[in-house]
C-alpha positions in Angstrom: -76.7 -131.8 18.2 -75.4 -133.8 21.2 -74.1 -131.7 24.0 -70.7 -133.5 23.9 -70.3 -132.9 20.2 -71.2 -129.2 20.7 -68.6 -128.8 23.4 -66.0 -130.7 21.3 -66.6 -128.5 18.3 -66.3 -125.4 20.5 -63.1 -126.9 22.0 -64.5 -126.8 25.5 -64.1 -129.7 27.9 -67.2 -131.2 29.4 -67.4 -130.3 33.1 -66.3 -133.2 35.4 -69.5 -132.7 37.4 -71.7 -133.4 34.3 -73.6 -136.6 34.6 -72.7 -139.1 31.8 -76.2 -139.3 30.5 -76.3 -135.6 29.9 -73.3 -135.8 27.4 -75.6 -137.5 24.9 -78.5 -135.0 25.4 -79.7 -133.3 22.2 -79.5 -129.5 22.2 -81.6 -127.7 19.6 -79.9 -124.4 19.8 -77.5 -122.1 21.7 -78.2 -118.5 22.9 -76.8 -116.0 25.3 -80.1 -114.0 25.3 -82.8 -115.3 27.6 -85.4 -113.6 25.5 -84.5 -115.9 22.6 -84.2 -119.1 24.7 -86.3 -122.0 23.5 -87.2 -125.5 24.6 -84.2 -128.0 24.4 -81.7 -125.2 23.9 -78.5 -124.3 25.8 -78.4 -121.0 27.5 -74.9 -119.4 28.0 -74.9 -117.0 30.9 -72.1 -114.5 30.2 -70.7 -112.2 32.8 -70.9 -108.9 31.0 -69.5 -105.5 31.9 -72.9 -104.2 33.1 -74.9 -107.3 33.9 -74.2 -110.9 34.8 -76.0 -113.2 32.5 -76.6 -115.6 35.4 -79.3 -113.1 36.4 -81.4 -114.3 33.5 -81.1 -118.1 34.2 -84.6 -118.3 35.7 -86.1 -116.6 32.6 -84.3 -119.0 30.3 -85.3 -122.0 32.3 -88.9 -120.8 32.3 -88.8 -120.8 28.5 -87.7 -124.5 28.5 -83.9 -124.4 28.3 -82.5 -127.8 29.1 -78.9 -126.8 29.8 -77.3 -123.7 31.3 -73.6 -122.9 31.0 -72.2 -120.3 33.4 -68.8 -119.4 34.5 -70.0 -117.5 37.6 -72.7 -120.0 38.6 -74.5 -117.1 40.5 -78.2 -116.4 40.4 -79.5 -113.2 41.8 
């Protein structure tokens, strides 16, 4: 599914900083668990009560994730 369609269905606005060519990017899946991340997927880094999901961004990227969504934008 195209990233812009995925965001629209989730009723989330595309970030203003997103490059226009990324809006049409195909995303094969969505996960919040870096262990389940796959190539061409979207990793959602959720700031949890015990752990900030942004901590796992490097692991998700290493598995081939194309797009990362994070509210905190922190990597430790």
